[in-house]
N, C-alpha and C positions, 0 to 999 in steps of 0.2 A: 356805217363805217368797216372799213375792210379790217382783218386781221394783222396786227403788226408782224406778228412772225410769219404770216403768209408773204406778206411785202419784202420781207427780208429773202425769204426763199426765193420770191420773185427773181430779185435783183441778183442774188447770187448765181441762180440758174442762168440768166442771160449772160452774165459776165463770164461764167464758164463756158457756157456754149461758145459765145463769141470769140473769147479769148482762146481756147483750144483751137478754134477753126483757123482764126487769123493767124496763130503763131505756127501750126502746122504748114499753113501755106508757105509763111515767111522762110521757116526752117526746110522745108524739102525743095522749095525753088531756089532760095540760094545757095544751098549746099553744094548746087550746081557748080559756083564759083570757086570751091574749095578754099574758101579763105575764112578762117576762124574770126579773125578782127571784124571783117564787114558783116559776117553774120551775126556776132555778139552786140555791135552797134545798132545794127537793123531790128532786132528784136528788142533792145532797149528804148530805141526811139519808137519804134511800133508800139511797144506795150505801153507805155506811158500815154501815149497819144490815143490808143484805144481805151485804156482804162477811162481818161476823161471823157471822151466820146460816148462811150456807153452811159456813164453816170449823167452826161448832161442829156443824152437822150432817154435813158430812163425817168429822168427828174421830169421832163417835159411831157412824156407818156402819162405819168402819174398826175401830174397836174393837168391834164386835159380831161381827165376822169373826176366826175362829180364827186363820187363816193369816198376818196381819199382826204385824210386830214393832211397837214403839215408834216407831222411826225412820221407818218407811213411813207409819205413823199419823199422825206429825208432817209429813212431806212432803206427803201429801194435805192435811192441815189448811191448813199454810201456803200450798200452792199454791190452795187454793180462795179462801182471803182476798184474797191479792194479784191473782188474775186477775180476781175479780169486781171488787175495787176499783179496778183499772186501766181495766177496760170503762166504768165509771162516770167517770172521769178523761178518758179518751178520748172520750167523746160527750158531756162537759160542756164541753168547748174550744171546739166550734163556737157554743155558747148563749152563750158570754162574748165572743166576737170578730166574729160575723157578725150582720147583721140577722135577726130573731127568725124570721122565715117563712124565710129561707135556712140559718139554721141547723139549724131543725127536720128541714128535708130532709137538709142534709150530715150529721148525726148520724143520722137513719134509713137513710141509704146506707152511712155506716161499719157501723151495726148490721148491716145485711144483708149485707154483705162479711164481716164477722167470723164471722157464722154460715156463710156459704159456705165459706170457708177451714176453719172447724172441721169442716164435713160432708167436705170433701176428705180432711182429714188422719185422721179417723175411719174412712173407707171404705178409705184406704191401709192403715190399722192392719188392719181386718178383711178386706179383700181383697174388698170389696165394688164394687157400681156407685157411682161416686162422684155421678153425675148424681142418681139418685135421692135419696141422703141429703143431698145440698145441697137439692134442691128440698123434702125433708121439713125440714130445718132453717129455709129460709127462709119456709116456708108458717106456722112457728111466731112467726116475727117478725111478718110480716103479719098473721096471725090476731089477736096481741096487739093489735096496733096501731089495728087495724080496732074490735075490741072495745071499747077504752079511748076512742075517739075518740067512736064512738056514744054510749056511756055518759056521759061527761062533756059531751059536746053536747046530750045529753037533760036531764041534770041542770040544766046552764046554762040550758036553756030555761023549764025548770020554776021556776027559780030557789029552789024551796024555802023561802023567805021569809029565806034564810041572809044 
């Protein structure tokens, strides 16, 4: 049997990484529209859907491995759900209370800090060089931000008659 504490961290790590990456993509991409309400609703809907999706995915992944008991499966499932949803709530707060351009920057910085902290913890667990892991995780956040921003900016410019 696997260690339940490890399973909990596995779900948390998965939820945080996925939640931050997805939230940063939504925030930087939809910030182009300059509409706080659309950004807020998009983050809220995406956050709850992503939390359920991550929980379901983690649940199935854990069930496919023979060395996990029911308790371990559910610890990972619940950890993935709440860590993903927590990330979205954390990154939504600046959108609600700050001017939009500042809110996007603050949310983005919060996301990058979460990725760096996750990288430090994973490196610690694995006995790896933390700076390499932190850079790797932060680059994921930057990549999704740039890709989402460019995609939505391009679509906005084309207008596509929508």
